VOPAGU-2260 file (C-alpha; in pm, 1 decimal, decimal comma):
REM VOPAGU-2260
SITE   aa  ch    i         X         Y         Z
SITE  MET   A    0   10587,3    8265,4    6411,8
SITE  GLU   A    1   10885,0    8320,7    6640,7
SITE  PHE   A    2   10826,5    8265,8    7012,4
SITE  GLU   A    3   11182,5    8318,6    7133,7
SITE  LEU   A    4   11365,1    8637,8    7223,8
SITE  THR   A    5   11658,4    8727,9    7001,7
SITE  GLU   A    6   12007,2    8695,4    7144,1
SITE  GLU   A    7   12021,7    9070,6    7202,2
SITE  GLN   A    8   11682,4    9072,6    7374,7
SITE  GLN   A    9   11789,1    8781,6    7592,1
SITE  GLN   A   10   12099,6    8975,5    7693,5
SITE  ILE   A   11   11881,6    9270,8    7793,1
SITE  LYS   A   12   11661,5    9036,6    7997,0
SITE  THR   A   13   11964,1    8887,0    8171,6
SITE  SER   A   14   12127,0    9222,2    8249,6
SITE  VAL   A   15   11804,8    9365,0    8396,9
SITE  ARG   A   16   11750,8    9049,2    8603,2
SITE  GLU   A   17   12104,3    9071,0    8742,2
SITE  PHE   A   18   12054,8    9439,8    8820,8
SITE  ALA   A   19   11723,2    9374,1    8996,5
SITE  GLU   A   20   11866,7    9089,0    9202,1
SITE  ALA   A   21   12172,8    9291,3    9307,7
SITE  GLU   A   22   12036,4    9644,0    9351,7
SITE  ILE   A   23   11665,7    9599,5    9434,6
SITE  ALA   A   24   11609,6    9259,2    9597,2
SITE  PRO   A   25   11803,1    9334,3    9920,3
SITE  HIS   A   26   11580,1    9636,8    9991,8
SITE  VAL   A   27   11233,3    9521,2    9884,3
SITE  MET   A   28   11069,5    9478,1   10224,9
SITE  GLU   A   29   11258,1    9770,3   10379,1
SITE  TRP   A   30   11126,0   10006,8   10110,4
SITE  ASP   A   31   10777,1    9855,6   10126,8
SITE  GLU   A   32   10738,6    9892,4   10502,2
SITE  ALA   A   33   10881,1   10245,9   10506,8
SITE  GLN   A   34   10689,3   10348,7   10191,8
SITE  HIS   A   35   11025,8   10472,6   10070,1
SITE  PHE   A   36   11040,6   10581,8    9707,0
SITE  PRO   A   37   11393,1   10478,9    9595,3
SITE  ILE   A   38   11485,8   10790,3    9400,5
SITE  GLU   A   39   11848,4   10687,4    9457,9
SITE  LEU   A   40   11798,1   10418,2    9190,3
SITE  GLN   A   41   11741,7   10680,0    8918,9
SITE  PRO   A   42   12108,2   10720,6    8812,1
SITE  LYS   A   43   12152,7   10342,0    8798,3
SITE  LEU   A   44   11835,2   10298,4    8594,0
SITE  ALA   A   45   11955,1   10573,2    8360,0
SITE  GLU   A   46   12293,9   10405,8    8318,7
SITE  LEU   A   47   12119,9   10090,7    8194,8
SITE  GLY   A   48   11903,1   10293,9    7955,4
SITE  LEU   A   49   11586,8   10215,0    8150,0
SITE  THR   A   50   11469,9   10577,0    8178,4
SITE  GLY   A   51   11443,3   10615,5    7801,2
SITE  VAL   A   52   11375,7   10264,9    7671,9
SITE  LEU   A   53   11142,1   10359,5    7386,8
SITE  PHE   A   54   11308,1   10674,0    7256,6
SITE  PRO   A   55   11574,6   10732,1    6990,6
SITE  GLU   A   56   11930,1   10808,1    7094,9
SITE  GLN   A   57   11895,2   11161,1    6955,4
SITE  TYR   A   58   11660,4   11232,3    7248,2
SITE  GLY   A   59   11879,9   11062,8    7505,7
SITE  GLY   A   60   11698,8   10730,1    7484,2
SITE  ALA   A   61   11809,7   10369,2    7439,0
SITE  GLY   A   62   11628,7   10320,2    7107,0
SITE  MET   A   63   11460,5    9992,4    7201,6
SITE  GLY   A   64   11116,0    9861,7    7112,1
SITE  TYR   A   65   10811,0    9744,4    7304,3
SITE  VAL   A   66   10923,4    9380,2    7315,6
SITE  GLU   A   67   11240,7    9485,5    7496,4
SITE  TYR   A   68   11038,5    9728,8    7707,8
SITE  ALA   A   69   10791,3    9460,8    7819,1
SITE  THR   A   70   11082,5    9229,1    7901,2
SITE  ILE   A   71   11245,7    9500,8    8113,3
SITE  ILE   A   72   10927,1    9579,8    8309,2
SITE  GLU   A   73   10866,0    9207,6    8367,3
SITE  GLU   A   74   11216,8    9149,7    8502,2
SITE  LEU   A   75   11204,6    9450,8    8735,8
SITE  SER   A   76   10858,1    9350,1    8860,8
SITE  ARG   A   77   10965,9    8990,3    8919,0
SITE  VAL   A   78   11172,4    9137,4    9203,5
SITE  ASP   A   79   10969,9    9447,2    9297,4
SITE  GLY   A   80   10656,6    9575,4    9125,6
SITE  SER   A   81   10708,1    9917,5    9281,9
SITE  VAL   A   82   11018,9    9973,4    9071,8
SITE  GLY   A   83   10850,1    9817,2    8768,6
SITE  ILE   A   84   10553,7   10052,8    8778,3
SITE  SER   A   85   10779,7   10351,6    8840,6
SITE  VAL   A   86   10985,3   10280,1    8528,0
SITE  ALA   A   87   10663,5   10213,3    8333,4
SITE  ALA   A   88   10493,5   10539,2    8433,4
SITE  HIS   A   89   10804,3   10740,4    8353,1
SITE  ASN   A   90   10854,1   10580,1    8010,5
SITE  SER   A   91   10521,5   10491,5    7853,4
SITE  LEU   A   92   10305,7   10766,4    7999,6
SITE  CYS   A   93   10479,4   11099,3    8064,5
SITE  SER   A   94   10782,0   11068,0    7835,7
SITE  ASN   A   95   10596,2   10884,9    7559,6
SITE  HIS   A   96   10318,0   11146,5    7549,5
SITE  ILE   A   97   10581,3   11412,5    7481,4
SITE  TYR   A   98   10760,0   11189,8    7228,7
SITE  GLN   A   99   10442,4   11101,5    7038,6
SITE  PHE   A  100   10272,6   11440,1    7031,4
SITE  GLY   A  101   10527,6   11703,4    7130,6
SITE  THR   A  102   10700,4   11956,5    6906,8
SITE  GLU   A  103   11072,1   11929,3    6839,1
SITE  ALA   A  104   11128,1   12215,0    7083,0
SITE  GLN   A  105   10930,9   12029,8    7353,4
SITE  LYS   A  106   11123,6   11709,4    7289,2
SITE  GLU   A  107   11454,6   11891,7    7320,8
SITE  LYS   A  108   11349,3   12072,7    7636,9
SITE  PHE   A  109   11157,2   11798,7    7817,7
SITE  LEU   A  110   11210,0   11456,4    7659,7
SITE  VAL   A  111   11590,4   11465,5    7650,9
SITE  PRO   A  112   11632,1   11510,9    8029,8
SITE  LEU   A  113   11353,9   11257,8    8093,2
SITE  ALA   A  114   11496,6   10990,0    7864,3
SITE  SER   A  115   11851,1   11041,5    7991,1
SITE  GLY   A  116   11736,4   11007,3    8351,8
SITE  GLN   A  117   11817,8   11361,6    8461,3
SITE  HIS   A  118   11447,4   11429,4    8521,9
SITE  LEU   A  119   11158,8   11216,6    8650,0
SITE  GLY   A  120   10817,6   11220,0    8481,3
SITE  ALA   A  121   10455,5   11203,0    8598,5
SITE  TRP   A  122   10129,3   11178,6    8402,1
SITE  GLY   A  123    9791,6   11304,1    8518,3
SITE  LEU   A  124    9457,2   11183,0    8384,7
SITE  THR   A  125    9257,0   11059,7    8685,6
SITE  GLU   A  126    9062,7   11302,6    8905,2
SITE  PRO   A  127    8852,7   11255,5    9220,2
SITE  SER   A  128    8535,8   11257,2    9005,7
SITE  ALA   A  129    8688,5   11129,9    8679,4
SITE  GLY   A  130    8836,0   10782,1    8707,6
SITE  SER   A  131    8700,2   10525,1    8464,8
SITE  ASP   A  132    8515,5   10813,2    8296,2
SITE  ALA   A  133    8827,5   11012,6    8214,9
SITE  SER   A  134    8627,9   11224,3    7970,5
SITE  GLY   A  135    8454,6   11369,1    8278,2
SITE  THR   A  136    8764,9   11578,5    8356,0
SITE  ARG   A  137    8682,8   11889,5    8560,7
SITE  SER   A  138    9022,3   12059,6    8569,0
SITE  THR   A  139    9004,1   12366,7    8347,9
SITE  ALA   A  140    9247,1   12566,5    8134,1
SITE  VAL   A  141    9146,1   12915,8    8025,9
SITE  ARG   A  142    9342,1   13137,4    7788,3
SITE  LYS   A  143    9504,7   13426,9    7970,5
SITE  ASN   A  144    9811,6   13650,9    7927,6
SITE  GLY   A  145    9942,8   13464,8    7623,1
SITE  GLY   A  146    9911,1   13128,4    7790,0
SITE  TRP   A  147    9671,6   12920,9    7996,9
SITE  LEU   A  148    9541,0   12952,6    8353,2
SITE  VAL   A  149    9487,8   12602,2    8490,4
SITE  ASN   A  150    9277,1   12511,0    8793,5
SITE  GLY   A  151    9187,7   12169,0    8929,9
SITE  SER   A  152    9357,0   11855,5    9059,0
SITE  LYS   A  153    9464,9   11504,1    8967,2
SITE  ASN   A  154    9489,1   11205,4    9198,5
SITE  PHE   A  155    9658,8   10865,1    9208,1
SITE  ILE   A  156    9956,3   11013,7    9022,7
SITE  THR   A  157   10281,9   10815,1    9018,6
SITE  HIS   A  158   10581,1   11040,5    9103,0
SITE  ALA   A  159   10355,4   11333,6    9195,3
SITE  ILE   A  160   10599,7   11453,4    9461,2
SITE  HIS   A  161   10939,9   11391,0    9302,1
SITE  ALA   A  162   10851,8   11454,8    8936,3
SITE  ASP   A  163   11035,4   11728,0    8747,5
SITE  THR   A  164   10791,9   11714,5    8454,5
SITE  CYS   A  165   10420,4   11633,5    8457,8
SITE  VAL   A  166   10187,9   11589,1    8161,1
SITE  ALA   A  167    9822,4   11644,5    8254,2
SITE  VAL   A  168    9494,7   11717,4    8078,0
SITE  ALA   A  169    9237,5   11990,8    8140,4
SITE  VAL   A  170    8915,1   12109,9    7979,2
SITE  THR   A  171    8967,6   12393,6    7731,3
SITE  ASP   A  172    8616,1   12387,0    7580,3
SITE  ARG   A  173    8342,2   12227,6    7790,4
SITE  SER   A  174    8089,6   12234,7    7503,7
SITE  LYS   A  175    8297,9   11986,6    7301,7
SITE  ARG   A  176    8310,3   11726,8    7581,3
SITE  SER   A  177    8598,6   11482,0    7523,5
SITE  LYS   A  178    8706,8   11680,7    7215,6
SITE  GLY   A  179    8742,8   11988,4    7431,5
SITE  ILE   A  180    9017,4   11845,0    7652,9
SITE  SER   A  181    9380,4   11947,1    7598,7
SITE  ALA   A  182    9714,8   11828,2    7736,1
SITE  PHE   A  183    9978,7   12048,7    7898,3
SITE  ILE   A  184   10333,6   12011,2    8025,6
SITE  PHE   A  185   10386,4   12128,4    8383,6
SITE  GLU   A  186   10729,6   12192,6    8529,1
SITE  LYS   A  187   10843,4   12150,4    8888,7
SITE  GLY   A  188   10849,0   12488,4    9061,0
SITE  MET   A  189   10575,4   12640,3    8843,1
SITE  LYS   A  190   10370,8   12881,7    9051,3
SITE  GLY   A  191   10033,7   12727,6    9135,0
SITE  PHE   A  192   10146,9   12370,4    9060,8
SITE  SER   A  193   10216,7   12152,7    9364,1
SITE  PRO   A  194   10191,3   11797,6    9499,2
SITE  SER   A  195    9930,9   11720,0    9761,3
SITE  LYS   A  196    9817,6   11417,2    9961,8
SITE  LYS   A  197   10039,3   11108,5    9942,9
SITE  GLU   A  198    9836,7   10786,9    9938,0
SITE  ASN   A  199    9884,0   10515,2   10201,3
SITE  LYS   A  200    9838,7   10213,2    9975,6
SITE  LEU   A  201    9770,4    9841,9   10009,5
SITE  GLY   A  202   10057,2    9749,9    9778,5
SITE  LEU   A  203   10330,5    9891,9    9556,4
SITE  ARG   A  204   10413,5   10099,8    9859,9
SITE  ALA   A  205   10761,2   10196,9    9739,8
SITE  SER   A  206   10604,6   10355,4    9432,7
SITE  GLU   A  207   10518,7   10716,2    9511,3
SITE  THR   A  208   10148,9   10791,6    9454,7
SITE  ALA   A  209    9997,9   11130,3    9541,2
SITE  SER   A  210    9773,8   11408,8    9416,0
SITE  VAL   A  211    9873,0   11721,8    9227,3
SITE  VAL   A  212    9690,6   12053,1    9250,9
SITE  PHE   A  213    9664,1   12341,1    9003,2
SITE  GLU   A  214    9573,3   12674,3    9161,8
SITE  ASP   A  215    9572,6   12957,3    8907,8
SITE  CYS   A  216    9873,2   12790,1    8750,2
SITE  HIS   A  217    9992,8   12990,1    8449,5
SITE  VAL   A  218   10114,5   12761,3    8170,9
SITE  PRO   A  219   10289,2   12924,9    7873,9
SITE  GLU   A  220   10145,7   12864,1    7527,2
SITE  GLU   A  221   10451,7   12662,3    7427,2
SITE  ASN   A  222   10364,5   12404,7    7696,0
SITE  LEU   A  223   10040,0   12305,8    7522,4
SITE  LEU   A  224   10111,7   11942,5    7425,0
SITE  GLY   A  225    9963,9   11836,3    7092,1
SITE  GLU   A  226    9671,3   12010,1    6928,8
SITE  GLU   A  227    9418,5   12198,9    7139,9
SITE  GLY   A  228    9120,6   11971,7    7202,2
SITE  ARG   A  229    9313,7   11650,9    7125,7
SITE  GLY   A  230    9440,5   11585,1    7477,3
SITE  PHE   A  231    9189,0   11316,4    7567,7
SITE  VAL   A  232    9216,6   11138,3    7232,2
SITE  ASN   A  233    9596,0   11143,7    7253,5
SITE  ALA   A  234    9584,3   11015,4    7613,0
SITE  MET   A  235    9378,2   10714,6    7500,7
SITE  GLU   A  236    9641,3   10639,1    7235,3
SITE  ILE   A  237    9915,0   10661,1    7498,3
SITE  LEU   A  238    9725,1   10412,0    7713,6
SITE  ASP   A  239    9736,4   10153,9    7433,2
SITE  GLY   A  240   10111,0   10132,9    7494,2
SITE  GLY   A  241   10083,8   10186,0    7868,6
SITE  ARG   A  242    9860,8    9882,7    7908,2
SITE  ILE   A  243   10131,3    9662,0    7759,7
SITE  SER   A  244   10358,0    9771,6    8044,0
SITE  ILE   A  245   10085,9    9693,6    8301,7
SITE  ALA   A  246   10056,4    9345,8    8150,2
SITE  ALA   A  247   10433,9    9311,3    8186,8
SITE  LEU   A  248   10412,7    9436,6    8545,1
SITE  ALA   A  249   10148,2    9172,5    8620,3
SITE  VAL   A  250   10341,1    8892,4    8448,9
SITE  GLY   A  251   10658,5    8982,5    8637,4
SITE  MET   A  252   10492,3    8976,0    8978,5
SITE  ALA   A  253   10312,2    8651,5    8897,1
SITE  GLN   A  254   10645,3    8499,2    8789,9
SITE  GLY   A  255   10810,8    8607,9    9114,1
SITE  ALA   A  256   10530,7    8461,6    9324,7
SITE  TYR   A  257   10528,8    8137,3    9124,6
SITE  GLU   A  258   10905,3    8090,8    9161,3
SITE  SER   A  259   10877,6    8143,0    9535,3
SITE  ALA   A  260   10597,9    7885,3    9560,6
SITE  LEU   A  261   10786,8    7636,5    9344,0
SITE  ARG   A  262   11098,8    7662,2    9562,2
SITE  TYR   A  263   10899,8    7635,8    9882,6
SITE  SER   A  264   10704,0    7331,7    9761,1
SITE  LYS   A  265   11030,7    7143,3    9711,0
SITE  GLU   A  266   11162,8    7239,3   10054,8
SITE  ARG   A  267   10852,2    7206,6   10273,0
SITE  GLN   A  268   10810,5    6857,4   10418,9
SITE  GLN   A  269   10473,9    6721,5   10528,1
SITE  PHE   A  270   10378,9    6358,8   10595,3
SITE  GLY   A  271   10740,9    6260,8   10533,1
SITE  LYS   A  272   10789,2    6408,8   10185,3
SITE  PRO   A  273   10808,4    6746,0   10002,7
SITE  ILE   A  274   10465,0    6896,0    9941,5
SITE  SER   A  275   10558,5    6920,3    9570,3
SITE  GLU   A  276   10495,0    6545,6    9555,0
SITE  PHE   A  277   10128,2    6592,2    9639,9
SITE  GLN   A  278    9898,3    6614,5    9339,0
SITE  ALA   A  279    9701,8    6902,3    9491,6
SITE  ILE   A  280   10017,5    7116,6    9492,7
SITE  GLN   A  281   10130,1    6991,9    9151,6
SITE  PHE   A  282    9798,8    7096,4    8995,3
SITE  LYS   A  283    9828,7    7442,8    9148,9
SITE  LEU   A  284   10180,0    7484,1    9010,9
SITE  ALA   A  285   10074,1    7355,4    8669,0
SITE  ASN   A  286    9787,1    7601,6    8651,2
SITE  MET   A  287   10008,1    7888,4    8765,2
SITE  ALA   A  288   10278,4    7813,0    8507,5
SITE  THR   A  289   10022,4    7780,9    8227,8
SITE  GLN   A  290    9847,0    8106,5    8317,2
SITE  ILE   A  291   10175,0    8297,5    8330,7
SITE  ASP   A  292   10286,9    8163,6    7992,2
SITE  ALA   A  293    9951,3    8251,9    7834,3
SITE  ALA   A  294    9965,1    8603,8    7977,3
SITE  ARG   A  295   10323,2    8649,5    7859,2
SITE  LEU   A  296   10229,4    8546,8    7505,7
SITE  LEU   A  297    9943,0    8799,1    7499,1
SITE  MET   A  298   10184,9    9061,9    7628,5
SITE  TYR   A  299   10445,3    8986,5    7361,3
SITE  ARG   A  300   10184,2    8977,9    7085,6
SITE  ALA   A  301   10070,3    9329,3    7173,4
SITE  ALA   A  302   10430,7    9447,1    7206,1
SITE  ALA   A  303   10533,8    9298,5    6869,1
SITE  MET   A  304   10231,0    9456,9    6701,1
SITE  LYS   A  305   10321,4    9791,6    6855,8
SITE  ASP   A  306   10676,2    9759,8    6723,4
SITE  ALA   A  307   10531,3    9683,7    6378,8
SITE  GLY   A  308   10335,9   10010,2    6389,6
SITE  ARG   A  309    9997,6    9839,8    6409,1
SITE  LYS   A  310    9697,1    9946,7    6614,2
SITE  THR   A  311    9691,4    9752,2    6942,3
SITE  THR   A  312    9383,8    9883,0    7125,6
SITE  LYS   A  313    9219,8    9539,4    7151,1
SITE  GLU   A  314    9541,1    9342,1    7196,6
SITE  SER   A  315    9678,0    9576,3    7464,9
SITE  SER   A  316    9351,1    9555,7    7657,9
SITE  MET   A  317    9339,0    9176,8    7625,4
SITE  ALA   A  318    9695,5    9145,0    7753,2
SITE  LYS   A  319    9634,4    9385,1    8038,9
SITE  LEU   A  320    9302,4    9226,5    8139,0
SITE  PHE   A  321    9421,4    8866,1    8132,9
SITE  ALA   A  322    9765,3    8926,3    8283,2
SITE  SER   A  323    9634,1    9139,5    8569,2
SITE  GLU   A  324    9363,0    8893,6    8667,8
SITE  ILE   A  325    9582,2    8583,3    8650,2
SITE  SER   A  326    9850,9    8769,1    8845,8
SITE  VAL   A  327    9618,0    8818,6    9141,2
SITE  ASN   A  328    9516,7    8451,2    9118,4
SITE  VAL   A  329    9873,4    8320,1    9088,6
SITE  CYS   A  330    9990,2    8531,3    9382,8
SITE  GLU   A  331    9700,6    8407,8    9594,3
SITE  GLU   A  332    9778,7    8046,7    9506,7
SITE  ALA   A  333   10142,2    8111,2    9601,9
SITE  ILE   A  334   10020,8    8218,6    9945,6
SITE  GLN   A  335    9811,5    7902,2    9968,5
SITE  ILE   A  336   10108,6    7681,6    9882,1
SITE  HIS   A  337   10313,0    7852,1   10154,6
SITE  GLY   A  338   10029,1    7789,9   10401,7
SITE  GLY   A  339   10052,6    7990,6   10723,8
SITE  TYR   A  340   10395,5    8120,7   10628,3
SITE  GLY   A  341   10246,1    8270,1   10314,5
SITE  TYR   A  342   10035,6    8496,2   10533,6
SITE  THR   A  343   10345,0    8643,1   10696,8
SITE  LYS   A  344   10592,9    8901,8   10572,2
SITE  ASP   A  345   10876,4    8651,5   10611,4
SITE  TYR   A  346   10796,8    8509,2   10266,4
SITE  PRO   A  347   10744,6    8693,8    9934,5
SITE  PRO   A  348   10391,7    8591,1    9823,3
SITE  GLU   A  349   10194,6    8825,3   10050,0
SITE  LYS   A  350   10370,2    9128,0    9900,0
SITE  TYR   A  351   10329,8    9004,1    9543,5
SITE  TRP   A  352    9958,9    8954,2    9614,7
SITE  ARG   A  353    9917,1    9304,0    9760,0
SITE  ASP   A  354   10110,0    9456,3    9471,0
SITE  SER   A  355    9935,3    9263,4    9195,6
SITE  LYS   A  356    9586,9    9395,6    9272,5
SITE  LEU   A  357    9671,4    9739,3    9134,9
SITE  CYS   A  358    9709,7    9586,8    8786,9
SITE  THR   A  359    9334,3    9519,0    8771,9
SITE  ILE   A  360    9267,2    9886,6    8848,2
SITE  GLY   A  361    9538,3   10116,0    8710,3
SITE  GLU   A  362    9532,3   10241,0    8347,8
SITE  GLY   A  363    9172,2   10126,0    8313,1
SITE  THR   A  364    8996,8    9874,9    8537,2
SITE  SER   A  365    8922,4    9519,5    8425,7
SITE  GLU   A  366    8566,4    9632,1    8363,4
SITE  ILE   A  367    8683,7    9909,2    8131,3
SITE  GLN   A  368    8913,9    9664,4    7947,8
SITE  ARG   A  369    8617,6    9436,7    7879,8
SITE  LEU   A  370    8421,0    9731,5    7740,8
SITE  ILE   A  371    8712,7    9825,1    7513,2
SITE  ILE   A  372    8757,2    9467,5    7390,6
SITE  ALA   A  373    8383,7    9428,4    7329,4
SITE  ARG   A  374    8372,7    9756,8    7135,0
SITE  GLU   A  375    8666,4    9651,4    6920,1
SITE  ILE   A  376    8537,3    9302,7    6836,3
SITE  LEU   A  377    8185,7    9432,0    6763,2
SITE  GLN   A  378    8333,6    9671,3    6507,6
SITE  GLN   A  379    8503,2    9387,4    6320,1
SITE  VAL   A  380    8359,1    9276,4    5988,8
SITE  VAL   A  381    8287,7    8904,0    6000,2
């Protein structure tokens, strides 16, 4: 088994780290406090190939795999999780849904501008009454005038306001329950399709999160994404890849918090010596480093399996569950190591801690991940 990145993958890691340090790091707290979504980064992200990581060059993408993708999300999130989750939502949710299940015509029309960074993507599954139970979708799509009339809403949608393209699901046959849900592609400016309330969040405040509303929105037949009635099933498949990016998001933020705590422990003097010389602090740092490495290995295992074309439902959920929960713990320990300063906005850990909590909720809560893992292992033949 190979546990090291290839030379090319290491170069990608280094280039993204340098970009994040130069272009993102100076603005992190400014964007966070103002809840500013840095749309101005889009051309720079596109130039590095970060808006189309997973897609072939023929569609405007960079033609990379999930190992590279996870590395990229980790490096961005090490500096600012808000940018990390933005790149993740654009790539592995909206754009990937079109890539995996769209027609050639849909890929040419929608995926090419998304992957090349000309357009920004959003993905809508969650509703006010359908969160963990996504099969309880209430938005409806009814055939009318050679297309579909969509009514309903989605909430907690990344890029809901700035997105040019949004993939969302709606019920097309209530009697078939989850097999009666279909996916559609919505375009900015479509009559009856509009953003709504922007959320005032605990963390990841520079990542735009809002609701979208469908009010008698007419969607042409050619914007049906995938087979009718397969929208929910396809969305669950998309989440297998999406959860790898949430694991990477969590690992990156944990790494950033750990590095801050490690530096501080060597600088902070108490009782005449650096606090890093106290065993209590050393044990915290040892635990943090071990947890991060374990989470990263789970993340890379799922990513490598995805690149090999294997099913990753269990492995993606394991990586996402473990990485998200250790990230919250590592960030909290980083605050503890900083003491009173850790509770202020003058040092990084408080932001990492606020940001990391979303990883235990988004793309399936920790509770849902445990259900998925249990279902998968109980189906195994021993």
